[in-house]
C-alpha positions in Angstrom: 47.3 170.3 49.2 45.8 173.5 48.2 46.9 176.7 49.8 44.7 178.9 52.1 43.6 182.4 51.1 45.6 183.5 54.1 48.8 181.3 52.7 48.2 183.0 49.3 48.0 186.3 50.4 51.2 185.9 52.3 53.1 184.9 49.4 51.5 187.3 47.2 52.8 189.9 49.8 56.1 188.3 49.9 56.5 188.5 46.1 55.4 192.3 46.2 58.3 193.1 48.7 60.7 191.2 46.7 59.8 192.7 43.4 60.0 196.3 45.1 63.4 195.4 46.4 64.9 194.3 43.2 63.4 197.4 41.4 64.8 199.8 44.1 68.2 198.2 43.8 68.2 198.2 39.9 67.4 201.9 40.1 70.2 202.7 42.4 72.4 200.8 40.2 71.5 202.6 37.1 71.6 206.2 38.6 75.0 204.9 39.9 76.0 203.7 36.5 75.2 207.2 34.9 77.1 209.5 37.4 80.7 209.7 36.1 81.5 212.5 39.1 80.8 209.4 41.6 78.4 211.4 43.7 75.7 208.9 43.9 78.0 206.1 45.2 79.5 208.5 47.9 76.0 209.5 48.8 75.1 206.1 49.3 78.1 205.2 51.3 77.9 208.2 53.4 74.7 207.6 54.6 73.7 206.4 57.6 72.3 202.8 58.0 69.1 204.1 59.5 68.5 206.8 56.9 69.0 204.5 53.7 65.7 203.2 52.1 64.6 199.8 53.4 65.5 197.6 50.2 69.2 199.4 50.4 69.9 198.2 53.7 70.8 194.8 52.6 72.4 195.5 49.4 75.9 194.3 49.0 78.8 196.9 48.8 79.9 194.9 45.9 77.2 195.7 43.8 77.6 199.2 44.7 80.9 199.5 43.7 80.7 197.6 40.7 78.0 199.5 39.4 80.1 202.4 39.3 81.6 203.8 36.0 84.9 202.3 35.0 84.7 199.9 38.0 85.0 196.3 36.5 85.8 193.2 38.4 89.5 194.2 39.3 89.1 197.6 40.3 85.9 196.5 42.7 88.4 193.9 44.0 91.2 196.5 44.7 89.0 198.9 46.4 87.4 196.4 48.9 91.0 195.3 49.4 92.2 198.8 50.4 88.7 198.9 52.6 90.3 195.4 54.0 87.1 194.0 53.0 88.7 191.4 50.7 88.0 188.5 53.1 84.1 189.1 52.6 84.1 191.3 49.3 81.1 189.6 47.7 79.0 189.3 51.1 79.3 192.2 53.3 76.1 194.7 53.0 75.7 198.4 53.5 74.4 197.8 57.0 77.4 195.7 57.9 79.9 198.5 56.9 81.7 200.3 59.8 82.4 204.0 59.4 86.3 203.6 58.9 85.7 201.6 55.8 83.0 203.7 54.6 85.4 206.7 54.7 88.1 204.8 52.9 85.5 203.5 50.2 84.5 207.4 49.8 88.1 208.6 49.8 88.7 205.9 47.0 85.7 207.0 45.0 86.9 210.6 45.3 90.3 210.0 44.2 88.8 208.1 41.2 86.6 211.2 40.2 89.7 213.6 40.3 91.6 211.1 38.2 89.0 210.6 35.6 88.1 214.6 35.5 91.6 215.1 34.8 91.6 212.6 32.1 88.3 214.2 30.7 90.0 217.7 30.4 93.1 216.4 29.0 91.3 214.5 26.0 
């Protein structure tokens, strides 16, 4: 059964929204990966949910932490375990993150930034 013009337009708009979301999230991950001072992930975690751009509200916390420099699988798991997110580590989104867990993750990123800054000076 062929699709109507209305159905085709609806599909096209859905694809455009999906593409815009993927592009926005990929750009954020690239900014996070390039930021060795960890200011970008801290800013994302600090921003209230209503101030985040629409595509980023549903972004997983795992993806934000994992995109940070020197945050591989193990460090990402450890940071999320410290924030008591291990039970949903790969599924919790930025919108679902409460203030206490945001503060914990921000503190962890700040300590990482300090530790890596001292390593860079010593090297």
